[in-house]
DSSP file (Angstrom, degrees, kcal/mol; ACC not computed):
  #  RESIDUE AA STRUCTURE BP1 BP2  ACC     N-H-->O    O-->H-N    N-H-->O    O-->H-N    TCO  KAPPA ALPHA  PHI   PSI    X-CA   Y-CA   Z-CA
    1    1 A X              0   0    0      0, 0.0     2,-0.3     0, 0.0     0, 0.0   0.000 360.0 360.0 360.0 122.1   86.2  106.1   87.8
    2    2 A X        -     0   0    0      2,-0.0     2,-0.5     0, 0.0     0, 0.0  -0.667 360.0-148.1 -96.4 154.3   84.1  106.6   84.7
    3    3 A X        -     0   0    0     -2,-0.3     2,-0.8    59,-0.1     0, 0.0  -0.983   1.1-156.8-126.5 122.6   83.3  109.9   83.2
    4    4 A X     >  -     0   0    0     -2,-0.5     4,-2.1     1,-0.2     5,-0.2  -0.849   6.4-172.8-103.2 102.6   80.0  110.6   81.5
    5    5 A X  H  > S+     0   0    0     -2,-0.8     4,-2.7     1,-0.2     5,-0.2   0.894  84.6  52.6 -62.4 -42.2   80.5  113.5   79.0
    6    6 A X  H  > S+     0   0    0      1,-0.2     4,-2.6     2,-0.2    -1,-0.2   0.912 109.5  49.0 -61.4 -42.5   76.8  113.7   78.2
    7    7 A X  H  > S+     0   0    0      2,-0.2     4,-2.4     1,-0.2    -1,-0.2   0.919 113.2  46.2 -64.8 -43.7   75.8  113.9   81.8
    8    8 A X  H  X S+     0   0    0     -4,-2.1     4,-2.4     2,-0.2    -2,-0.2   0.918 114.0  48.2 -65.5 -43.4   78.4  116.7   82.6
    9    9 A X  H  X S+     0   0    0     -4,-2.7     4,-2.5     1,-0.2    -2,-0.2   0.913 111.5  51.0 -62.3 -42.4   77.4  118.7   79.5
   10   10 A X  H  X S+     0   0    0     -4,-2.6     4,-2.5    -5,-0.2    -2,-0.2   0.917 109.9  49.2 -61.6 -44.0   73.7  118.3   80.4
   11   11 A X  H  X S+     0   0    0     -4,-2.4     4,-2.3     1,-0.2    -1,-0.2   0.915 111.1  49.9 -62.4 -42.1   74.4  119.6   83.9
   12   12 A X  H  X S+     0   0    0     -4,-2.4     4,-2.4     1,-0.2    -2,-0.2   0.917 111.7  48.1 -63.2 -42.9   76.3  122.5   82.6
   13   13 A X  H  X S+     0   0    0     -4,-2.5     4,-2.6     1,-0.2    -1,-0.2   0.907 111.5  49.6 -65.3 -41.3   73.6  123.4   80.1
   14   14 A X  H  X S+     0   0    0     -4,-2.5     4,-2.5     2,-0.2    -1,-0.2   0.885 109.9  52.4 -64.3 -37.5   70.9  123.2   82.8
   15   15 A X  H  X S+     0   0    0     -4,-2.3     4,-2.4     2,-0.2    -2,-0.2   0.947 111.1  45.6 -61.9 -48.1   73.0  125.4   85.1
   16   16 A X  H  X S+     0   0    0     -4,-2.4     4,-2.4     1,-0.2    -2,-0.2   0.905 112.9  50.6 -63.1 -41.5   73.3  128.0   82.5
   17   17 A X  H  X S+     0   0    0     -4,-2.6     4,-2.7     1,-0.2     5,-0.2   0.908 110.0  50.9 -62.5 -40.6   69.6  127.8   81.6
   18   18 A X  H  X S+     0   0    0     -4,-2.5     4,-2.9     2,-0.2     5,-0.2   0.894 109.1  50.5 -63.1 -40.5   68.8  128.2   85.3
   19   19 A X  H  X S+     0   0    0     -4,-2.4     4,-2.5     2,-0.2    -2,-0.2   0.930 112.2  47.6 -62.2 -45.0   71.0  131.2   85.6
   20   20 A X  H  X S+     0   0    0     -4,-2.4     4,-2.2     2,-0.2    -2,-0.2   0.932 115.2  44.1 -63.6 -46.1   69.3  132.8   82.6
   21   21 A X  H  X S+     0   0    0     -4,-2.7     4,-2.6     2,-0.2     5,-0.2   0.927 114.3  50.0 -65.4 -44.6   65.8  132.0   83.9
   22   22 A X  H  X S+     0   0    0     -4,-2.9     4,-2.5    -5,-0.2    -2,-0.2   0.900 110.8  49.7 -61.1 -41.1   66.6  133.2   87.4
   23   23 A X  H  X S+     0   0    0     -4,-2.5     4,-2.3    -5,-0.2    -1,-0.2   0.922 111.2  48.7 -63.7 -43.8   68.1  136.4   86.1
   24   24 A X  H  X S+     0   0    0     -4,-2.2     4,-2.1     2,-0.2    -2,-0.2   0.928 112.4  47.4 -62.9 -46.1   65.0  137.1   84.0
   25   25 A X  H  X S+     0   0    0     -4,-2.6     4,-2.3     1,-0.2     5,-0.2   0.918 111.1  52.1 -62.5 -42.7   62.6  136.4   86.9
   26   26 A X  H  X S+     0   0    0     -4,-2.5     4,-1.6    -5,-0.2    -1,-0.2   0.908 110.6  48.0 -60.6 -41.2   64.7  138.6   89.2
   27   27 A X  H  < S+     0   0    0     -4,-2.3    -1,-0.2     1,-0.2    -2,-0.2   0.872 111.6  50.1 -67.9 -36.0   64.6  141.5   86.7
   28   28 A X  H  < S+     0   0    0     -4,-2.1     3,-0.4     1,-0.2    -2,-0.2   0.876 117.6  38.1 -70.4 -36.7   60.8  141.1   86.2
   29   29 A X  H  < S+     0   0    0     -4,-2.3    -1,-0.2     1,-0.2    -2,-0.2   0.637 126.4  34.2 -92.4 -14.0   60.0  141.1   89.9
   30   30 A X  S  < S-     0   0    0     -4,-1.6    -1,-0.2    -5,-0.2    -2,-0.1  -0.489  79.1-173.1-137.1  67.2   62.5  143.7   91.1
   31   31 A X        +     0   0    0     -3,-0.4     2,-0.2    -2,-0.1    -3,-0.1  -0.313   7.1 177.4 -65.6 143.8   62.9  146.3   88.3
   32   32 A X        -     0   0    0      1,-0.2    -1,-0.0    -5,-0.1    -2,-0.0  -0.690  39.6 -62.9-130.0-176.4   65.6  148.8   88.7
   33   33 A X     >  -     0   0    0     -2,-0.2     4,-2.8     1,-0.1     5,-0.2  -0.263  54.6-104.9 -66.8 162.9   67.0  151.7   86.7
   34   34 A X  H  > S+     0   0    0      1,-0.2     4,-2.7     2,-0.2     5,-0.2   0.888 120.3  51.5 -57.5 -42.2   68.6  150.8   83.4
   35   35 A X  H  > S+     0   0    0      2,-0.2     4,-2.1     1,-0.2    -1,-0.2   0.930 112.7  44.6 -62.8 -46.3   72.1  151.4   84.7
   36   36 A X  H  > S+     0   0    0      2,-0.2     4,-2.5     1,-0.2    -2,-0.2   0.912 113.7  50.7 -65.1 -42.8   71.5  149.1   87.7
   37   37 A X  H  X S+     0   0    0     -4,-2.8     4,-2.8     1,-0.2     5,-0.2   0.925 110.5  48.6 -62.0 -45.0   69.8  146.4   85.6
   38   38 A X  H  X S+     0   0    0     -4,-2.7     4,-2.5    -5,-0.2    -1,-0.2   0.901 110.9  50.9 -62.4 -40.1   72.7  146.5   83.0
   39   39 A X  H  X S+     0   0    0     -4,-2.1     4,-2.2    -5,-0.2    -1,-0.2   0.922 111.7  47.2 -63.1 -44.2   75.2  146.1   85.8
   40   40 A X  H  X S+     0   0    0     -4,-2.5     4,-2.6     2,-0.2     5,-0.2   0.931 112.5  49.2 -63.4 -45.5   73.3  143.2   87.3
   41   41 A X  H  X S+     0   0    0     -4,-2.8     4,-2.8     1,-0.2     5,-0.2   0.901 109.6  52.9 -60.8 -39.8   73.0  141.5   83.9
   42   42 A X  H  X S+     0   0    0     -4,-2.5     4,-2.3    -5,-0.2    -1,-0.2   0.917 110.0  47.3 -62.2 -43.7   76.7  142.0   83.3
   43   43 A X  H  X S+     0   0    0     -4,-2.2     4,-2.5     2,-0.2    -2,-0.2   0.927 113.7  47.3 -64.1 -44.7   77.6  140.3   86.6
   44   44 A X  H  X S+     0   0    0     -4,-2.6     4,-2.5     1,-0.2    -2,-0.2   0.920 113.0  48.6 -63.9 -43.4   75.3  137.4   86.0
   45   45 A X  H  X S+     0   0    0     -4,-2.8     4,-2.6    -5,-0.2    -1,-0.2   0.897 110.7  51.7 -63.4 -39.4   76.6  137.0   82.5
   46   46 A X  H  X S+     0   0    0     -4,-2.3     4,-2.6    -5,-0.2    -2,-0.2   0.921 110.2  48.0 -63.7 -44.0   80.2  137.1   83.7
   47   47 A X  H  X S+     0   0    0     -4,-2.5     4,-2.5     2,-0.2    -2,-0.2   0.913 112.1  50.2 -62.2 -42.1   79.5  134.4   86.3
   48   48 A X  H  X S+     0   0    0     -4,-2.5     4,-2.6     2,-0.2    -2,-0.2   0.912 110.8  48.9 -62.5 -43.3   77.8  132.3   83.7
   49   49 A X  H  X S+     0   0    0     -4,-2.6     4,-2.8     2,-0.2    -2,-0.2   0.921 111.4  50.0 -61.0 -44.9   80.8  132.7   81.3
   50   50 A X  H  X S+     0   0    0     -4,-2.6     4,-2.4     2,-0.2    -2,-0.2   0.913 111.7  47.9 -61.8 -42.6   83.2  131.8   84.2
   51   51 A X  H  X S+     0   0    0     -4,-2.5     4,-2.6     2,-0.2    -1,-0.2   0.921 112.8  48.1 -64.9 -43.6   81.2  128.7   85.0
   52   52 A X  H  X S+     0   0    0     -4,-2.6     4,-2.6     2,-0.2    -2,-0.2   0.906 111.6  50.4 -63.4 -40.6   81.1  127.6   81.4
   53   53 A X  H  X S+     0   0    0     -4,-2.8     4,-2.4     2,-0.2    -2,-0.2   0.916 111.6  47.9 -63.5 -42.7   84.8  128.2   80.9
   54   54 A X  H  X S+     0   0    0     -4,-2.4     4,-2.5     2,-0.2    -2,-0.2   0.918 112.3  48.7 -64.3 -43.2   85.6  126.2   84.0
   55   55 A X  H  X S+     0   0    0     -4,-2.6     4,-2.7     1,-0.2    -2,-0.2   0.902 110.7  51.8 -63.2 -40.5   83.3  123.4   82.9
   56   56 A X  H  X S+     0   0    0     -4,-2.6     4,-2.4     2,-0.2    -2,-0.2   0.910 109.9  48.5 -61.9 -42.7   84.9  123.5   79.5
   57   57 A X  H  X S+     0   0    0     -4,-2.4     4,-2.6     2,-0.2    -2,-0.2   0.916 111.5  50.3 -63.3 -42.1   88.4  123.2   81.0
   58   58 A X  H  X S+     0   0    0     -4,-2.5     4,-2.5     1,-0.2    -2,-0.2   0.919 111.1  48.5 -61.6 -43.3   87.2  120.3   83.2
   59   59 A X  H  X S+     0   0    0     -4,-2.7     4,-2.5     2,-0.2    -1,-0.2   0.901 111.1  50.2 -63.9 -40.6   85.8  118.5   80.1
   60   60 A X  H  X S+     0   0    0     -4,-2.4     4,-2.4     2,-0.2    -2,-0.2   0.913 110.8  49.6 -63.6 -42.4   89.0  119.1   78.2
   61   61 A X  H  X S+     0   0    0     -4,-2.6     4,-2.4     2,-0.2    -2,-0.2   0.929 112.3  47.0 -61.9 -45.1   91.0  117.7   81.1
   62   62 A X  H  X S+     0   0    0     -4,-2.5     4,-2.8     1,-0.2    -1,-0.2   0.889 110.3  53.9 -64.2 -38.3   88.8  114.6   81.3
   63   63 A X  H  X S+     0   0    0     -4,-2.5     4,-2.4     2,-0.2    -1,-0.2   0.913 109.0  48.0 -61.4 -43.2   89.0  114.2   77.5
   64   64 A X  H  X S+     0   0    0     -4,-2.4     4,-2.6     2,-0.2     5,-0.2   0.915 111.6  50.6 -63.2 -42.4   92.8  114.2   77.7
   65   65 A X  H  X S+     0   0    0     -4,-2.4     4,-2.5     1,-0.2    -2,-0.2   0.933 112.2  46.4 -60.5 -45.9   92.7  111.7   80.6
   66   66 A X  H  X S+     0   0    0     -4,-2.8     4,-2.7     2,-0.2    -1,-0.2   0.884 111.3  52.5 -65.4 -37.9   90.4  109.4   78.6
   67   67 A X  H  X S+     0   0    0     -4,-2.4     4,-2.7     2,-0.2    -2,-0.2   0.941 111.5  45.8 -61.5 -48.2   92.6  109.7   75.5
   68   68 A X  H  X S+     0   0    0     -4,-2.6     4,-2.5     2,-0.2    -2,-0.2   0.900 113.1  50.0 -63.1 -40.8   95.7  108.8   77.4
   69   69 A X  H  X S+     0   0    0     -4,-2.5     4,-2.2    -5,-0.2    -1,-0.2   0.926 113.1  46.3 -63.3 -44.5   93.9  105.9   79.0
   70   70 A X  H  X S+     0   0    0     -4,-2.7     4,-2.4     2,-0.2    -2,-0.2   0.885 111.8  51.6 -64.8 -39.1   92.6  104.6   75.7
   71   71 A X  H  X S+     0   0    0     -4,-2.7     4,-2.4     2,-0.2    -2,-0.2   0.916 109.9  49.0 -64.5 -42.8   96.1  105.1   74.1
   72   72 A X  H  X S+     0   0    0     -4,-2.5     4,-2.5     1,-0.2    -2,-0.2   0.912 111.7  49.5 -61.9 -43.1   97.7  103.0   76.9
   73   73 A X  H  X S+     0   0    0     -4,-2.2     4,-2.5     1,-0.2    -2,-0.2   0.896 110.7  50.1 -63.7 -40.0   95.0  100.3   76.5
   74   74 A X  H  X S+     0   0    0     -4,-2.4     4,-2.4     2,-0.2    -2,-0.2   0.906 110.7  49.4 -65.7 -41.3   95.6  100.2   72.7
   75   75 A X  H  X S+     0   0    0     -4,-2.4     4,-2.2     2,-0.2    -2,-0.2   0.911 111.9  48.6 -63.1 -42.3   99.4   99.9   73.2
   76   76 A X  H  X S+     0   0    0     -4,-2.5     4,-2.4     2,-0.2    -2,-0.2   0.906 111.1  50.4 -64.3 -40.8   98.9   97.1   75.7
   77   77 A X  H  X S+     0   0    0     -4,-2.5     4,-2.3     2,-0.2    -2,-0.2   0.906 109.6  50.8 -63.3 -41.2   96.5   95.3   73.3
   78   78 A X  H  X S+     0   0    0     -4,-2.4     4,-2.4     2,-0.2    -1,-0.2   0.899 110.0  50.3 -63.3 -40.1   99.1   95.7   70.5
   79   79 A X  H  X S+     0   0    0     -4,-2.2     4,-2.6     2,-0.2    -2,-0.2   0.914 110.0  49.9 -62.9 -42.9  101.8   94.2   72.7
   80   80 A X  H  X S+     0   0    0     -4,-2.4     4,-2.4     2,-0.2    -2,-0.2   0.894 110.1  50.5 -63.6 -39.5   99.5   91.3   73.6
   81   81 A X  H  X S+     0   0    0     -4,-2.3     4,-2.6     2,-0.2    -2,-0.2   0.924 110.7  49.1 -63.9 -44.0   98.8   90.7   69.9
   82   82 A X  H  X S+     0   0    0     -4,-2.4     4,-2.2     1,-0.2    -2,-0.2   0.915 112.0  48.3 -62.0 -42.8  102.5   90.7   69.1
   83   83 A X  H  X S+     0   0    0     -4,-2.6     4,-2.0     1,-0.2    -1,-0.2   0.897 111.4  50.8 -63.5 -39.5  103.2   88.3   72.0
   84   84 A X  H  X S+     0   0    0     -4,-2.4     4,-2.3     2,-0.2    -2,-0.2   0.904 109.0  50.8 -64.6 -41.8  100.4   86.0   70.8
   85   85 A X  H  X S+     0   0    0     -4,-2.6     4,-2.7     1,-0.2     5,-0.2   0.916 109.9  50.2 -61.7 -43.0  101.8   86.0   67.2
   86   86 A X  H  X S+     0   0    0     -4,-2.2     4,-1.2     1,-0.2    -1,-0.2   0.876 110.2  50.2 -64.1 -37.4  105.2   85.1   68.5
   87   87 A X  H  < S+     0   0    0     -4,-2.0    -1,-0.2     2,-0.2    -2,-0.2   0.906 113.1  45.7 -65.7 -41.8  103.7   82.2   70.5
   88   88 A X  H  < S+     0   0    0     -4,-2.3    -2,-0.2     1,-0.2    -1,-0.2   0.898 113.2  49.5 -69.1 -40.8  101.8   80.9   67.5
   89   89 A X  H  <        0   0    0     -4,-2.7    -1,-0.2    -5,-0.2    -2,-0.2   0.704 360.0 360.0 -75.0 -18.9  104.8   81.2   65.2
   90   90 A X     <        0   0    0     -4,-1.2    -3,-0.2    -5,-0.2    -4,-0.1   0.437 360.0 360.0 103.2 360.0  107.0   79.4   67.6
């Protein structure tokens, strides 16, 4: 399973942009009192923060997985090089 960091980041950014645009349009077409509007904005911002935090955690987890996978591959490559040297040296 491959993980494309750029694609995931792009999706997260588009999601946040969509939330912002949707919120703005909703406020323009259904104006409410200041208190109600602030409450709605607060809820939308909170949901956006939660989504970004979750996406950030997911990206960090994937980064750790990729780091460990790369580290394992590097260790295996070093072992193969050592075995190759021993074979050449006799």
